C-alpha positions in Angstrom: 0.0 0.0 0.0 1.3 3.6 -0.7 2.7 5.4 2.3 2.5 9.0 1.2 0.0 11.1 -0.8 2.5 11.4 -3.6 3.0 7.6 -3.8 -0.8 7.2 -3.6 -1.3 9.6 -6.5 1.3 7.8 -8.6 -0.3 4.5 -7.8 -3.6 5.7 -9.3 -5.4 6.9 -6.2 -7.4 10.1 -6.3 -5.6 11.6 -3.3 -5.3 15.4 -3.4 -1.9 16.9 -4.1 0.4 17.9 -1.2 0.1 21.6 -0.5 2.5 23.9 1.3 1.2 27.3 2.1 3.5 29.9 3.5 2.5 33.4 4.8 5.2 36.0 5.4 4.9 39.2 7.4 6.7 41.7 5.3 5.7 44.8 7.3 8.3 47.6 6.9 7.9 48.6 10.5 8.7 45.0 11.7 11.7 44.6 9.4 12.9 48.1 10.0 13.1 47.4 13.7 14.9 44.1 13.1 17.4 45.9 10.8 18.1 48.4 13.7 18.7 45.5 16.1 20.9 43.7 13.6 23.0 46.8 12.9 23.6 47.4 16.6 24.6 43.7 17.1 26.8 43.7 13.9 28.6 46.8 15.1 29.3 45.2 18.5 30.4 41.9 16.9 32.6 43.7 14.3 34.5 45.4 17.2 35.2 41.9 18.6 36.1 40.6 15.1 33.0 38.3 15.0 30.6 37.8 12.1 26.9 38.8 12.2 24.6 36.8 14.5 21.3 38.1 13.3 18.4 38.6 13.5 17.8 37.5 9.9 17.1 40.1 7.3 13.9 40.0 5.2 16.1 38.8 2.2 17.5 36.0 4.4 13.9 34.9 5.2 12.7 35.1 1.6 15.7 33.0 0.5 15.0 30.4 3.1 11.3 30.2 2.2 12.2 29.8 -1.5 14.7 27.0 -0.6 12.0 25.3 1.6 9.4 25.6 -1.2 11.8 24.1 -3.7 12.7 21.3 -1.4 9.0 20.6 -0.7 8.4 20.4 -4.5 11.0 17.6 -4.7 8.7 15.4 -2.6 6.7 14.6 -5.7 5.5 16.2 -8.9 2.0 16.7 -7.4 3.4 18.9 -4.6 2.1 22.5 -4.8 3.4 25.6 -3.1 1.5 28.8 -2.4 3.3 31.9 -0.9 1.3 34.8 0.5 2.6 37.9 2.3 1.0 40.6 4.4 1.8 44.1 5.6 -0.2 46.1 8.1 -2.9 46.9 5.6 -2.6 44.5 2.7 -2.2 40.9 1.9 -1.5 39.2 -1.5 -0.7 35.8 -3.0 2.9 36.1 -4.3 3.2 32.7 -5.9 1.6 31.6 -8.1 1.2 35.2 -9.2 -1.9 36.2 -11.1 -0.8 36.6 -14.7 2.6 35.2 -13.9 2.4 31.8 -15.5 -0.2 29.6 -14.0 -3.1 30.3 -11.6 -4.0 29.0 -8.2 -6.1 26.2 -9.6 -3.2 25.0 -11.8 -0.8 25.2 -8.8 -3.1 22.9 -6.8 -5.0 20.8 -9.4 -2.7 20.9 -12.4 -3.4 22.5 -15.8 -7.0 22.6 -16.9 -6.3 20.3 -19.9 -5.1 17.4 -17.6 -1.7 16.0 -18.3 1.7 16.1 -16.7 1.8 19.5 -15.0 3.2 22.9 -15.8 6.8 22.1 -16.8 6.8 18.7 -18.4 5.7 16.9 -15.2 7.2 19.3 -12.7 4.7 21.4 -10.8 7.0 24.1 -9.5 9.4 26.2 -11.5 11.9 27.3 -8.9 13.1 30.3 -11.0 9.5 31.5 -11.5 8.7 31.1 -7.9 11.8 33.1 -6.8 11.0 35.8 -9.3 7.4 36.1 -8.4 8.0 36.0 -4.6 10.8 38.6 -4.6 8.8 40.9 -6.9 5.7 40.5 -4.8 7.6 41.2 -1.5 9.2 44.3 -3.1 5.8 45.6 -4.3 4.1 45.1 -0.9 6.9 46.6 1.1 7.1 49.6 -1.3 3.3 50.3 -1.1 3.3 49.9 2.7 6.3 52.2 3.2 4.8 54.8 0.9 1.5 54.6 2.8 3.4 55.1 6.1 5.3 58.0 4.7 2.2 59.7 3.5 0.5 59.3 6.8 3.6 60.7 8.6 3.7 63.7 6.3 -0.1 64.3 6.8 0.3 64.0 10.6 -2.2 61.2 10.7 -2.5 59.3 13.9 -4.3 56.5 12.1 -7.3 54.4 13.2 -6.2 50.8 12.8 -4.0 48.8 15.2 -1.1 46.9 13.8 1.2 49.7 12.6 4.0 48.0 14.5 6.4 49.7 17.0 3.5 51.3 18.8 2.3 53.2 15.7 -1.3 52.8 14.5 -1.8 52.6 10.8 -4.7 53.8 8.8 -5.6 51.5 6.0 
């Protein structure tokens, strides 16, 4: 008898595909605070001749998520990965990206015509996933940072909790 959903699917079972869903907090206020902490630690470590000890940067975390998603996809060709991200006021699916080669249904169920998957039997294109996730993170961070700068310039105190670092954010 098959032991995993991937083996069950290959054996002809109608098991659903394996799905990994990752949600990232990419709020500029959170990562800005972490950058300040890291800079202080790095300065102290450099004085002692030691390398950085963290905390991780947003780029480090995105790189780790991409590696994890790629490794997950190696479990079987029916494995699917969805990466979403959120800021204080917005959330978006980064991979698979709308209009970016495939849709959510194809990522989970396969292409509408049946067959072997998006890339000749491989569900996940690691290069496309990296491109779409990095672009999506950059867009979300940029929009959130612009929104925060506009609120600061307008002197807005905001009305929604979740601005990070004690600052409310109006969405």
